[in-house]
C-alpha positions in Angstrom: -11.4 -10.9 -8.5 -9.3 -7.8 -8.2 -10.7 -4.3 -8.3 -8.7 -1.8 -10.4 -8.6 1.9 -10.9 -7.4 3.0 -14.3 -5.2 6.1 -14.7 -3.7 6.4 -18.1 -2.0 3.1 -19.0 -1.6 1.9 -15.4 -4.1 0.3 -13.0 -3.8 -0.2 -9.3 -4.4 -3.9 -8.4 -6.2 -3.7 -5.1 -5.6 -4.2 -2.2 -2.6 -2.1 -1.5 -0.7 -0.4 1.2 0.5 3.2 1.6 4.1 3.6 2.7 5.0 6.9 4.2 8.8 7.6 3.7 10.7 7.1 7.0 7.8 5.5 8.8 7.6 1.7 9.1 3.8 1.7 9.7 1.9 0.7 6.6 -1.7 1.9 5.9 -3.9 -0.8 4.4 -6.3 0.2 1.6 -8.8 -2.6 0.8 -10.0 -1.3 -2.5 -11.2 1.5 -4.7 -14.0 2.5 -2.3 -11.5 2.8 0.6 -9.2 4.8 -1.6 -11.9 7.2 -2.7 -13.4 7.6 0.8 -10.2 8.1 2.8 -6.7 7.6 1.3 -7.4 9.4 -2.0 -8.4 12.7 -0.5 -6.2 15.7 -0.1 -6.6 15.5 3.7 -4.4 12.3 3.5 -1.4 14.7 3.2 1.1 12.7 1.2 4.8 13.8 0.8 6.6 13.4 -2.5 8.4 10.3 -1.3 5.3 8.5 0.0 3.9 5.7 -2.2 1.2 3.2 -2.8 2.2 -0.5 -3.3 -0.4 -2.6 -4.9 -1.1 -6.4 -4.7 1.2 -7.0 -7.7 4.1 -5.1 -6.1 3.8 -2.0 -8.4 4.7 1.3 -6.8 2.7 4.5 -7.4 3.5 8.1 -6.4 0.8 10.0 -4.6 1.3 13.6 -5.7 -0.8 13.9 -8.8 -4.3 15.3 -8.5 -7.4 15.3 -10.5 -9.8 17.8 -9.1 -10.2 17.0 -5.4 -8.8 13.5 -5.7 -5.2 12.1 -5.3 -4.4 10.0 -8.3 -1.9 7.1 -7.9 0.6 7.5 -10.7 3.0 4.6 -11.6 6.5 5.2 -10.6 7.9 2.7 -12.9 9.3 0.3 -10.4 8.0 -2.5 -8.2 8.7 -4.3 -4.9 9.6 -7.9 -4.9 8.2 -10.4 -2.3 11.3 -10.3 -0.2 11.3 -6.5 0.0 7.6 -6.5 0.7 7.9 -9.0 3.5 10.6 -6.8 5.0 8.2 -3.9 5.0 5.4 -6.0 6.5 7.8 -7.3 9.3 8.9 -3.7 10.1 5.2 -2.7 10.2 4.4 -5.7 12.5 7.2 -4.8 14.9 6.0 -1.1 14.9 2.5 -2.2 16.0 3.8 -4.5 18.6 3.2 -7.9 17.0 5.1 -10.8 18.4 7.0 -13.4 16.4 7.7 -10.9 13.6 10.7 -13.0 12.4 8.3 -15.9 11.6 6.0 -13.9 9.3 5.9 -15.3 5.9 3.6 -14.9 2.9 3.8 -16.8 -0.5 2.8 -13.7 -2.5 2.7 -9.9 -2.2 -1.1 -10.0 -2.0 -0.8 -12.4 1.0 1.8 -10.1 2.6 -0.7 -7.2 2.2 -3.3 -9.4 3.8 -1.1 -9.6 6.9 -1.2 -5.8 7.2 -5.0 -6.0 7.1 -5.1 -8.7 9.7 -2.7 -6.7 12.0 -5.0 -3.6 11.5 -8.1 -5.6 12.5 -6.4 -7.4 15.3 
């Protein structure tokens, strides 16, 4: 079962990854609790071009705020599986994983799970 956070008409379908523009390293966010504890705080320091990609591939900007919280706002586009796998492969290469070319996932959710496994590994 997916945990979601509602903001207007859009919902983040957790888990997700934060993509910092110009940096191949992805930051895994397991769910709403992780977002509220770490990634959704002003200390996270997002640039206008940074984004959150959720398990369905939807892309969210990270510049809107409500009080002391960063609120993911739908950008209106999404990443497909091929593009997401490219981001995950670049991330894997950045963190020194071997056999990057062989990485495969049947879904965006599974591709995000690879990021989590690399983070834990």
